[in-house]
C-alpha positions in Angstrom: -33.5 -25.3 6.6 -29.9 -24.1 7.2 -29.2 -24.4 3.4 -32.1 -22.2 2.5 -31.2 -19.6 5.2 -27.6 -19.5 4.0 -28.6 -19.2 0.3 -31.1 -16.4 1.0 -28.7 -14.5 3.3 -25.9 -14.8 0.8 -28.0 -13.5 -2.1 -29.2 -10.5 0.1 -25.6 -9.7 1.0 -24.4 -9.9 -2.6 -27.2 -7.6 -3.6 -26.2 -5.1 -0.9 -22.5 -5.2 -1.9 -23.5 -4.5 -5.5 -25.7 -1.6 -4.5 -23.1 0.1 -2.2 -19.9 -0.7 -4.1 -21.0 0.7 -7.5 -19.1 -1.6 -9.9 -16.2 -2.3 -7.7 -17.8 -5.2 -5.7 -15.7 -4.5 -2.6 -16.6 -2.4 0.4 -14.2 -1.1 3.0 -16.2 -1.4 6.2 -15.3 -2.9 9.6 -16.9 -6.2 10.7 -16.4 -7.1 14.3 -17.1 -10.8 14.3 -16.6 -13.6 16.7 -13.6 -14.8 14.8 -11.9 -11.5 14.5 -12.1 -7.9 13.2 -12.5 -7.9 9.4 -11.9 -4.8 7.3 -13.4 -5.3 3.9 -16.0 -7.5 2.2 -15.8 -8.5 -1.5 -18.0 -10.3 -3.9 -16.0 -12.4 -6.5 -18.2 -12.7 -9.6 -16.1 -15.5 -11.1 -16.3 -17.9 -8.1 -19.6 -16.5 -6.8 -18.0 -16.2 -3.3 -18.2 -13.5 -0.7 -14.8 -13.0 0.9 -14.0 -11.0 4.1 -10.5 -9.6 4.5 -8.5 -8.9 7.6 -5.4 -6.8 7.2 -2.5 -6.9 9.5 0.5 -4.9 8.4 1.4 -6.3 4.9 -0.7 -9.4 5.3 -4.2 -10.1 4.0 -6.2 -12.8 5.8 -9.2 -13.7 3.6 -12.1 -15.7 5.0 -15.0 -17.2 3.0 -18.5 -16.1 4.0 -19.6 -19.7 3.7 -17.2 -20.7 6.5 -18.7 -18.2 9.0 -21.0 -19.3 11.8 -24.7 -18.5 11.3 -24.5 -15.7 13.9 -21.5 -14.1 12.1 -23.3 -14.4 8.8 -26.3 -12.7 10.2 -24.1 -10.0 11.8 -22.5 -9.2 8.4 -26.0 -8.8 6.9 -27.1 -6.5 9.8 -24.0 -4.3 9.4 -24.6 -4.0 5.6 -28.3 -3.4 6.1 -27.5 -0.7 8.7 -25.8 1.4 6.0 -29.2 2.0 4.4 -30.4 3.9 7.5 -27.4 6.2 7.4 -28.5 8.1 4.3 
């Protein structure tokens, strides 16, 4: 069941990134997650991966969406879905 949940959630997040980013496939938005405060989310078409980025001075700390806990994955979706209601 977890595999289906993760696949569906990932596909929904990819769709939202594509809608909001308009051909760039990266959004600058803050994600307060249990593992830290991430600043952007990116969809890599080549690897079919979602990558979150945390920036600290000159360093970029990427984190794969697949490695997030289920709660953090759901939080990412909720934050992106919340953008719809800001229009």
